[in-house]
C-alpha positions in Angstrom: 0.0 -0.1 0.0 2.8 2.4 0.9 4.5 2.4 -2.3 1.2 3.3 -4.3 0.1 5.8 -1.8 3.8 7.2 -1.3 4.4 7.8 -5.0 0.5 9.1 -5.4 1.3 11.5 -2.4 4.2 13.1 -4.0 2.6 13.1 -7.4 -0.5 15.0 -6.1 1.4 17.3 -3.9 3.6 18.2 -6.9 0.8 18.6 -9.2 2.2 15.8 -11.3 -1.1 14.0 -11.4 -4.3 15.0 -13.4 -7.3 15.2 -11.4 -10.7 13.9 -12.6 -12.7 16.8 -11.4 -12.5 19.9 -9.6 -15.4 20.9 -6.7 -15.7 24.4 -5.3 -17.6 25.1 -2.3 -15.4 23.6 0.2 -14.1 25.9 3.1 -11.5 25.8 5.8 -11.1 27.6 9.0 -7.2 28.4 10.0 -6.1 29.3 13.2 -3.1 29.1 15.2 -2.0 29.4 18.9 1.1 30.2 21.0 2.6 33.3 22.3 0.0 35.0 20.4 -3.4 34.1 18.8 -3.7 35.5 15.2 -7.1 36.1 13.9 -8.9 33.0 12.8 -9.4 33.1 8.9 -12.2 31.2 6.9 -10.8 30.4 3.4 -12.2 28.8 0.5 -10.7 25.4 -0.7 -10.4 24.2 -4.2 -10.9 20.4 -4.1 -9.4 18.1 -6.7 -10.6 14.4 -7.1 -8.4 11.7 -8.3 -9.0 7.9 -9.1 -6.4 5.3 -8.3 -6.6 2.6 -10.8 -9.8 1.4 -12.5 -11.3 0.1 -9.3 -13.9 2.5 -7.9 -14.3 0.7 -4.7 -10.7 1.2 -3.6 -11.1 4.9 -3.0 -11.4 8.1 -4.6 -8.9 10.4 -2.7 -9.1 14.2 -3.1 -6.6 17.3 -2.5 -7.8 20.2 -0.9 -5.8 23.5 -1.8 -6.0 26.6 0.2 -4.3 29.8 -1.5 -2.7 32.0 1.3 -2.1 34.8 -1.1 0.9 37.2 -1.1 0.5 38.1 2.6 0.5 34.7 4.1 -0.6 34.1 7.8 1.5 35.2 10.7 2.1 32.6 13.4 4.0 32.5 16.6 7.4 30.7 16.5 6.4 28.0 18.5 2.6 26.6 18.7 -0.3 24.8 17.2 -1.9 25.3 13.9 -5.4 24.2 13.6 -7.1 23.8 10.0 -10.5 22.5 10.1 -11.9 21.4 6.6 -15.7 21.6 5.8 -17.5 20.4 2.6 -20.1 22.3 0.7 -22.9 21.3 3.2 -21.0 22.9 6.0 -20.0 19.3 7.5 -16.7 19.1 9.0 -14.6 16.4 7.2 -11.5 16.8 9.1 -9.7 19.0 11.8 -6.1 18.9 11.6 -3.9 20.0 14.7 -0.5 20.3 13.9 2.2 21.3 16.9 5.3 22.7 15.8 8.7 24.5 17.3 10.4 27.1 14.6 12.1 28.8 17.5 15.5 28.4 15.8 14.4 29.4 12.4 16.9 31.9 11.1 15.4 35.1 9.3 14.9 34.8 5.4 14.6 31.1 5.6 11.8 28.6 4.6 10.7 25.1 5.6 7.8 22.6 5.4 5.9 20.6 7.8 3.9 17.5 6.8 1.6 15.5 9.0 0.3 12.0 7.8 -2.6 10.3 9.5 -2.5 6.6 8.9 -4.9 3.8 9.8 -2.8 1.1 11.1 -2.8 -2.1 13.4 -3.3 -0.8 17.0 -0.5 -3.0 18.3 2.0 -1.6 15.9 5.0 -0.2 17.9 6.9 2.7 16.7 10.0 0.6 15.9 8.1 -1.7 13.7 6.1 0.9 11.8 7.6 -0.4 8.4 5.4 -3.5 9.3 2.0 -4.6 8.5 -0.9 -3.1 6.4 -1.5 0.6 6.7 -3.2 3.1 4.7 -2.9 6.9 4.5 -6.2 8.5 5.5 -5.0 12.3 5.9 -2.3 14.3 5.1 -1.6 18.2 5.6 1.6 19.9 4.1 2.1 23.5 5.6 5.1 25.8 4.0 6.6 28.1 6.6 8.9 31.0 6.0 10.6 33.7 8.2 10.7 37.6 7.5 13.9 39.5 7.5 12.6 40.6 11.2 12.3 36.9 12.1 8.7 36.9 12.2 7.0 33.7 11.1 4.4 33.0 8.2 2.5 30.2 6.7 3.1 31.2 3.1 1.8 30.3 -0.5 -0.6 27.3 0.2 -1.7 24.7 2.5 -2.3 21.2 0.7 -4.4 18.4 2.3 -5.0 14.9 1.0 -8.2 13.0 2.0 -8.9 9.4 1.4 -12.4 8.5 1.9 -12.8 4.7 1.6 -14.0 2.6 4.4 -10.7 0.9 5.8 -12.8 -1.6 7.9 -14.2 -2.9 4.6 -10.7 -2.9 3.2 -9.2 -4.9 6.5 -12.1 -7.2 6.1 -11.8 -8.0 2.5 -8.1 -8.7 2.8 -9.0 -11.3 5.9 -7.2 -9.2 8.4 -8.2 -10.1 11.9 -6.8 -7.2 14.2 -7.8 -3.9 15.6 -7.0 -0.9 13.9 -6.5 2.8 14.9 -5.7 6.4 13.3 -2.4 7.6 14.3 -0.7 10.8 13.2 3.1 11.3 12.3 4.6 14.8 11.9 7.9 15.4 10.0 10.0 18.1 8.5 13.2 18.3 6.5 16.2 17.6 8.9 19.1 18.1 6.5 19.0 21.1 6.3 16.0 21.9 8.3 15.9 25.4 6.9 16.8 26.5 3.6 17.4 30.3 2.3 14.2 31.8 1.0 14.7 32.3 -2.9 
């Protein structure tokens, strides 16, 4: 599953995969907290639907894209970003909560933080994460930059991948008899952690 989802993930995030349809009307509430609390924004989300192979039952993942414009969104150096995605009916699809610490970020630099939520066996310990079946359910990709004066902003855009399939059905169909849970993993570049802004 991971090879397929891994390459799908990169292709979608980098715009290399052609969507089958585009849907407007989704919205997201964007907020942050830390040493100060910036004003929450409600922003439109453009959603691009994709198909994985010919099998409709497998899944129909979609990418939610938020354009942050030239100004970006000023956030504390350390804290939490919260993005709540709602569909055109106003129903909450997913609330992403991402904790971060960019207190060592030099001025005029940039980085990203990506959080994946996997559907995976409950008894899977951190050291054997490579083992066993797991499915990507949610992903959010945040880009951060620092100004000359060292203020931190979310910039350019926010991208979210949502998989809508029923995992229980998938696990049952494969004859897997174990309990599952959703677990989130957050990572950012580490070598180098920050790169100079172009």
